[in-house]
PyMOL commands that place a pseudoatom at each C-alpha (Angstrom):
pseudoatom trace, name=CA, resn=MET, resi=1, chain=A, elem=C, hetatm=0, pos=[261.641, 163.433, 27.363]
pseudoatom trace, name=CA, resn=PHE, resi=2, chain=A, elem=C, hetatm=0, pos=[261.445, 166.524, 25.176]
pseudoatom trace, name=CA, resn=LYS, resi=3, chain=A, elem=C, hetatm=0, pos=[261.951, 164.444, 22.016]
pseudoatom trace, name=CA, resn=VAL, resi=4, chain=A, elem=C, hetatm=0, pos=[259.148, 162.081, 22.963]
pseudoatom trace, name=CA, resn=THR, resi=5, chain=A, elem=C, hetatm=0, pos=[256.784, 164.931, 23.800]
pseudoatom trace, name=CA, resn=SER, resi=6, chain=A, elem=C, hetatm=0, pos=[257.642, 166.751, 20.584]
pseudoatom trace, name=CA, resn=THR, resi=7, chain=A, elem=C, hetatm=0, pos=[257.124, 163.622, 18.508]
pseudoatom trace, name=CA, resn=ILE, resi=8, chain=A, elem=C, hetatm=0, pos=[253.741, 162.964, 20.080]
pseudoatom trace, name=CA, resn=LEU, resi=9, chain=A, elem=C, hetatm=0, pos=[252.706, 166.565, 19.603]
pseudoatom trace, name=CA, resn=VAL, resi=10, chain=A, elem=C, hetatm=0, pos=[253.674, 166.515, 15.921]
pseudoatom trace, name=CA, resn=ALA, resi=11, chain=A, elem=C, hetatm=0, pos=[251.789, 163.239, 15.450]
pseudoatom trace, name=CA, resn=ILE, resi=12, chain=A, elem=C, hetatm=0, pos=[248.656, 164.671, 17.058]
pseudoatom trace, name=CA, resn=ILE, resi=13, chain=A, elem=C, hetatm=0, pos=[248.801, 167.821, 14.938]
pseudoatom trace, name=CA, resn=THR, resi=14, chain=A, elem=C, hetatm=0, pos=[249.314, 165.748, 11.795]
pseudoatom trace, name=CA, resn=MET, resi=15, chain=A, elem=C, hetatm=0, pos=[246.380, 163.476, 12.586]
pseudoatom trace, name=CA, resn=ALA, resi=16, chain=A, elem=C, hetatm=0, pos=[244.192, 166.423, 13.516]
pseudoatom trace, name=CA, resn=SER, resi=17, chain=A, elem=C, hetatm=0, pos=[244.602, 167.926, 10.067]
pseudoatom trace, name=CA, resn=ALA, resi=18, chain=A, elem=C, hetatm=0, pos=[243.336, 164.754, 8.362]
pseudoatom trace, name=CA, resn=PRO, resi=19, chain=A, elem=C, hetatm=0, pos=[239.645, 163.843, 8.362]
pseudoatom trace, name=CA, resn=SER, resi=20, chain=A, elem=C, hetatm=0, pos=[238.794, 161.853, 11.437]
pseudoatom trace, name=CA, resn=TYR, resi=21, chain=A, elem=C, hetatm=0, pos=[236.071, 159.250, 11.526]
pseudoatom trace, name=CA, resn=ALA, resi=22, chain=A, elem=C, hetatm=0, pos=[236.575, 158.520, 15.216]
pseudoatom trace, name=CA, resn=ALA, resi=23, chain=A, elem=C, hetatm=0, pos=[234.765, 161.605, 16.430]
pseudoatom trace, name=CA, resn=GLY, resi=24, chain=A, elem=C, hetatm=0, pos=[235.906, 162.778, 19.831]
pseudoatom trace, name=CA, resn=CYS, resi=25, chain=A, elem=C, hetatm=0, pos=[238.862, 160.416, 20.090]
pseudoatom trace, name=CA, resn=LEU, resi=26, chain=A, elem=C, hetatm=0, pos=[241.619, 162.866, 19.214]
pseudoatom trace, name=CA, resn=LYS, resi=27, chain=A, elem=C, hetatm=0, pos=[240.239, 165.606, 21.417]
pseudoatom trace, name=CA, resn=GLY, resi=28, chain=A, elem=C, hetatm=0, pos=[239.712, 163.198, 24.318]
pseudoatom trace, name=CA, resn=ALA, resi=29, chain=A, elem=C, hetatm=0, pos=[243.142, 161.666, 23.854]
pseudoatom trace, name=CA, resn=ALA, resi=30, chain=A, elem=C, hetatm=0, pos=[244.804, 165.072, 23.947]
pseudoatom trace, name=CA, resn=VAL, resi=31, chain=A, elem=C, hetatm=0, pos=[242.986, 166.059, 27.124]
pseudoatom trace, name=CA, resn=GLY, resi=32, chain=A, elem=C, hetatm=0, pos=[243.575, 162.656, 28.726]
pseudoatom trace, name=CA, resn=GLY, resi=33, chain=A, elem=C, hetatm=0, pos=[247.253, 162.674, 27.793]
pseudoatom trace, name=CA, resn=VAL, resi=34, chain=A, elem=C, hetatm=0, pos=[247.794, 166.061, 29.387]
pseudoatom trace, name=CA, resn=GLY, resi=35, chain=A, elem=C, hetatm=0, pos=[245.868, 164.999, 32.478]
pseudoatom trace, name=CA, resn=GLY, resi=36, chain=A, elem=C, hetatm=0, pos=[247.824, 161.763, 32.720]
pseudoatom trace, name=CA, resn=HIS, resi=37, chain=A, elem=C, hetatm=0, pos=[251.092, 163.648, 32.338]
pseudoatom trace, name=CA, resn=PHE, resi=38, chain=A, elem=C, hetatm=0, pos=[250.296, 165.790, 35.352]
pseudoatom trace, name=CA, resn=ILE, resi=39, chain=A, elem=C, hetatm=0, pos=[249.239, 162.784, 37.448]
pseudoatom trace, name=CA, resn=GLY, resi=40, chain=A, elem=C, hetatm=0, pos=[252.608, 161.120, 37.242]
pseudoatom trace, name=CA, resn=LYS, resi=41, chain=A, elem=C, hetatm=0, pos=[255.335, 159.538, 35.198]
pseudoatom trace, name=CA, resn=GLY, resi=42, chain=A, elem=C, hetatm=0, pos=[254.111, 157.041, 32.627]
pseudoatom trace, name=CA, resn=HIS, resi=43, chain=A, elem=C, hetatm=0, pos=[250.439, 157.906, 32.938]
pseudoatom trace, name=CA, resn=ALA, resi=44, chain=A, elem=C, hetatm=0, pos=[250.197, 160.067, 29.811]
pseudoatom trace, name=CA, resn=VAL, resi=45, chain=A, elem=C, hetatm=0, pos=[249.649, 157.093, 27.494]
pseudoatom trace, name=CA, resn=ALA, resi=46, chain=A, elem=C, hetatm=0, pos=[247.014, 155.581, 29.782]
pseudoatom trace, name=CA, resn=GLY, resi=47, chain=A, elem=C, hetatm=0, pos=[245.343, 158.967, 30.064]
pseudoatom trace, name=CA, resn=ALA, resi=48, chain=A, elem=C, hetatm=0, pos=[245.314, 159.335, 26.297]
pseudoatom trace, name=CA, resn=ALA, resi=49, chain=A, elem=C, hetatm=0, pos=[243.776, 155.878, 25.855]
pseudoatom trace, name=CA, resn=VAL, resi=50, chain=A, elem=C, hetatm=0, pos=[241.056, 156.529, 28.414]
pseudoatom trace, name=CA, resn=GLY, resi=51, chain=A, elem=C, hetatm=0, pos=[240.498, 160.025, 27.033]
pseudoatom trace, name=CA, resn=CYS, resi=52, chain=A, elem=C, hetatm=0, pos=[239.983, 158.575, 23.565]
pseudoatom trace, name=CA, resn=VAL, resi=53, chain=A, elem=C, hetatm=0, pos=[237.358, 156.148, 24.841]
pseudoatom trace, name=CA, resn=VAL, resi=54, chain=A, elem=C, hetatm=0, pos=[235.535, 158.835, 26.830]
pseudoatom trace, name=CA, resn=GLY, resi=55, chain=A, elem=C, hetatm=0, pos=[235.709, 161.324, 23.967]
pseudoatom trace, name=CA, resn=ARG, resi=56, chain=A, elem=C, hetatm=0, pos=[234.311, 158.768, 21.528]
pseudoatom trace, name=CA, resn=HIS, resi=57, chain=A, elem=C, hetatm=0, pos=[231.478, 157.919, 23.925]
pseudoatom trace, name=CA, resn=ARG, resi=58, chain=A, elem=C, hetatm=0, pos=[230.557, 161.573, 24.398]
pseudoatom trace, name=CA, resn=ALA, resi=59, chain=A, elem=C, hetatm=0, pos=[230.586, 162.136, 20.627]
pseudoatom trace, name=CA, resn=LYS, resi=60, chain=A, elem=C, hetatm=0, pos=[228.260, 159.156, 20.091]
pseudoatom trace, name=CA, resn=VAL, resi=61, chain=A, elem=C, hetatm=0, pos=[225.837, 160.434, 22.731]
pseudoatom trace, name=CA, resn=GLU, resi=62, chain=A, elem=C, hetatm=0, pos=[225.840, 163.906, 21.169]
pseudoatom trace, name=CA, resn=ALA, resi=63, chain=A, elem=C, hetatm=0, pos=[225.306, 162.488, 17.665]
pseudoatom trace, name=CA, resn=LYS, resi=64, chain=A, elem=C, hetatm=0, pos=[222.389, 160.409, 18.941]
pseudoatom trace, name=CA, resn=LYS, resi=65, chain=A, elem=C, hetatm=0, pos=[220.807, 163.473, 20.572]
pseudoatom trace, name=CA, resn=GLN, resi=66, chain=A, elem=C, hetatm=0, pos=[221.182, 165.475, 17.366]
pseudoatom trace, name=CA, resn=ALA, resi=67, chain=A, elem=C, hetatm=0, pos=[219.676, 162.668, 15.281]
pseudoatom trace, name=CA, resn=GLU, resi=68, chain=A, elem=C, hetatm=0, pos=[216.693, 162.411, 17.645]
pseudoatom trace, name=CA, resn=ALA, resi=69, chain=A, elem=C, hetatm=0, pos=[216.165, 166.176, 17.564]
pseudoatom trace, name=CA, resn=GLN, resi=70, chain=A, elem=C, hetatm=0, pos=[216.310, 166.203, 13.779]
pseudoatom trace, name=CA, resn=ALA, resi=71, chain=A, elem=C, hetatm=0, pos=[213.879, 163.257, 13.578]
pseudoatom trace, name=CA, resn=GLN, resi=72, chain=A, elem=C, hetatm=0, pos=[211.431, 165.098, 15.814]
pseudoatom trace, name=CA, resn=THR, resi=73, chain=A, elem=C, hetatm=0, pos=[211.501, 168.228, 13.684]
pseudoatom trace, name=CA, resn=THR, resi=74, chain=A, elem=C, hetatm=0, pos=[210.945, 166.279, 10.465]
pseudoatom trace, name=CA, resn=THR, resi=75, chain=A, elem=C, hetatm=0, pos=[208.103, 164.099, 11.800]
pseudoatom trace, name=CA, resn=GLN, resi=76, chain=A, elem=C, hetatm=0, pos=[206.042, 166.896, 13.359]
pseudoatom trace, name=CA, resn=PRO, resi=77, chain=A, elem=C, hetatm=0, pos=[203.039, 167.794, 11.200]
pseudoatom trace, name=CA, resn=ALA, resi=78, chain=A, elem=C, hetatm=0, pos=[202.964, 171.271, 9.745]
pseudoatom trace, name=CA, resn=THR, resi=79, chain=A, elem=C, hetatm=0, pos=[200.129, 173.403, 11.042]
pseudoatom trace, name=CA, resn=GLY, resi=80, chain=A, elem=C, hetatm=0, pos=[199.321, 175.638, 8.132]
pseudoatom trace, name=CA, resn=LYS, resi=81, chain=A, elem=C, hetatm=0, pos=[196.396, 178.049, 8.446]
for i in range(1, 81): cmd.bond("trace and resi %d" % i, "trace and resi %d" % (i + 1))
show_as sticks, trace
zoom trace
């Protein structure tokens, strides 16, 4: 069990150092994997998968909010006096 956990941890750290285009997936997978581990045996992988999906969704929502906020600031007319 320790070897498997160590291998997964090293893989996550290695992937985290590289640029990630799946925003939120690694962070969500790490949180989901830990949560799944505490739920019971064999649930860490399922937790990581679900965590990746949820993390990606949250990152997309946040990116959309930021894009809308930036669009609003650029389209507002300047009121110069």
